[in-house]
Legacy VTK file of the C-alpha trace (Angstrom):
# vtk DataFile Version 3.0
C-alpha trace
ASCII
DATASET POLYDATA
POINTS 78 float
-38.715 -24.960 0.657
-36.778 -25.982 -2.434
-38.581 -25.283 -5.741
-39.158 -27.771 -8.523
-38.183 -26.141 -11.812
-40.392 -26.753 -14.849
-38.126 -26.830 -17.886
-38.074 -27.643 -21.574
-35.054 -28.715 -23.584
-34.292 -25.077 -24.404
-34.717 -23.715 -20.891
-32.821 -26.650 -19.393
-29.605 -25.355 -20.953
-30.132 -22.002 -19.215
-30.932 -23.660 -15.890
-27.731 -25.714 -16.005
-25.729 -22.692 -17.174
-27.056 -20.649 -14.223
-26.289 -23.576 -11.865
-29.667 -24.394 -10.403
-28.485 -27.989 -10.161
-29.654 -28.271 -6.549
-33.312 -27.970 -7.676
-35.446 -30.879 -8.807
-36.644 -30.756 -12.412
-40.074 -31.167 -13.939
-38.969 -31.811 -17.504
-41.363 -31.251 -20.402
-40.567 -33.470 -23.358
-43.724 -34.332 -25.257
-42.154 -35.218 -28.617
-38.846 -36.961 -28.006
-39.475 -39.658 -25.412
-37.951 -40.224 -21.994
-35.175 -37.694 -21.355
-32.115 -39.913 -21.103
-29.481 -37.225 -20.587
-31.295 -35.228 -17.869
-31.770 -35.960 -14.166
-35.493 -35.325 -13.869
-37.857 -35.802 -10.946
-41.048 -35.400 -12.977
-41.501 -35.808 -16.718
-44.391 -34.311 -18.669
-44.753 -36.679 -21.591
-48.000 -35.360 -23.065
-49.924 -32.113 -23.200
-52.833 -33.398 -25.285
-53.918 -36.601 -23.606
-57.500 -37.776 -23.460
-57.955 -39.818 -20.311
-60.792 -42.304 -20.174
-63.095 -41.426 -17.279
-61.920 -37.812 -17.039
-64.882 -35.461 -17.322
-63.354 -32.071 -16.564
-63.874 -28.927 -18.594
-60.593 -29.243 -20.525
-60.638 -31.544 -23.544
-56.967 -32.452 -23.204
-54.870 -32.845 -20.078
-51.154 -32.986 -19.305
-49.720 -36.385 -18.428
-46.747 -36.677 -16.105
-44.701 -39.372 -14.430
-42.600 -39.382 -11.264
-39.064 -40.791 -11.500
-39.217 -43.247 -8.612
-41.374 -45.732 -6.787
-44.690 -45.043 -5.103
-42.864 -45.098 -1.745
-40.346 -42.571 -3.108
-43.210 -40.296 -4.153
-44.870 -40.523 -0.747
-41.578 -39.607 0.921
-41.082 -36.761 -1.564
-44.426 -35.101 -0.862
-44.372 -35.506 2.914
LINES 1 79
78 0 1 2 3 4 5 6 7 8 9 10 11 12 13 14 15 16 17 18 19 20 21 22 23 24 25 26 27 28 29 30 31 32 33 34 35 36 37 38 39 40 41 42 43 44 45 46 47 48 49 50 51 52 53 54 55 56 57 58 59 60 61 62 63 64 65 66 67 68 69 70 71 72 73 74 75 76 77
């Protein structure tokens, strides 16, 4: 099974340098908007979101988006 690598802007440079380019990326960029110069599969755009209707024990939750359609996501996880 191929891993998905969770990276930040700083760790992304190391990942590319070490040539893990065959792995999908879960890119954390909570301050600078959509990563335009990175091929990401998932993007974490917030780490302090308050979601209406969420009643879990954590006050804030991470928010993420998949880079594709709903059909693409279903194919990705199956």
